[in-house]
C-alpha positions as CSV (number, residue, x, y, z in Angstrom):
1,M,23.6,-6.4,1.4
2,S,24.8,-6.5,4.9
3,D,23.0,-4.9,7.9
4,D,25.5,-2.2,8.0
5,N,24.7,-1.0,4.5
6,N,21.0,-1.3,5.2
7,S,21.2,0.8,8.3
8,E,23.3,3.5,6.5
9,L,21.0,3.5,3.6
10,D,18.0,4.0,6.1
11,K,19.8,6.8,7.8
12,I,20.3,8.6,4.4
13,K,16.7,8.1,3.4
14,K,15.6,9.5,6.8
15,E,17.8,12.6,6.3
16,L,16.6,13.3,2.9
17,K,12.9,13.1,4.1
18,E,13.8,15.6,6.9
19,K,15.4,18.0,4.4
20,K,12.2,18.8,2.4
21,P,12.5,22.3,1.0
22,K,10.4,25.0,2.7
23,L,8.0,26.9,0.8
24,A,9.1,30.3,-0.3
25,V,5.8,31.8,0.8
26,P,4.2,31.1,4.2
27,K,1.1,28.9,4.1
28,E,-0.9,31.5,5.9
29,F,-0.3,33.9,3.1
30,M,-1.6,31.3,0.6
31,D,-4.6,30.5,2.6
32,N,-5.6,34.1,3.3
33,A,-5.0,35.4,-0.4
34,K,-8.7,36.2,-1.2
35,S,-8.7,39.2,-3.5
36,Y,-7.3,39.2,-7.1
37,D,-4.5,41.5,-6.1
38,E,-3.4,39.3,-3.2
39,K,-3.5,36.2,-5.5
40,Q,-1.5,38.1,-8.1
41,S,1.1,39.1,-5.6
42,L,1.3,35.5,-4.3
43,V,1.9,34.2,-7.9
44,Q,4.6,36.9,-8.5
45,I,6.4,35.9,-5.3
46,L,6.3,32.3,-6.2
47,T,7.6,32.8,-9.5
48,E,10.5,34.9,-8.3
49,K,11.5,32.6,-5.5
50,E,10.7,29.2,-7.0
51,K,11.5,29.6,-10.7
52,G,12.3,25.9,-11.1
53,R,9.1,24.7,-9.6
54,V,7.0,27.0,-11.6
55,I,8.7,25.9,-14.9
56,L,8.0,22.3,-14.1
57,I,4.3,23.0,-13.4
58,V,3.9,25.0,-16.5
59,K,5.5,22.3,-18.6
60,S,3.4,19.7,-17.1
61,L,0.2,21.7,-17.6
62,L,1.3,22.3,-21.3
63,S,2.1,18.7,-21.8
64,D,-1.2,17.6,-20.4
65,A,-3.0,20.1,-22.7
66,V,-1.2,18.8,-25.8
67,K,-2.1,15.1,-24.9
68,K,-5.8,16.0,-24.4
69,R,-5.8,17.9,-27.8
70,D,-4.1,15.1,-29.6
71,K,-6.7,12.5,-28.4
72,K,-9.4,14.5,-30.0
């Protein structure tokens, strides 16, 4: 690869790192959710705004549970 291609690739990588998705819920809300109702509200907001992420997390949890069950 030439230096031009390397520098352009580096620029693209840098841009992708900078464009990390922001959380749908402020971090302060997550840190301050102490009661059950507050935590429940947080989960509801996350599932409404971040459906794709929640689906991936649940799939991962289920996959791990199945793997552990099959090892027994």
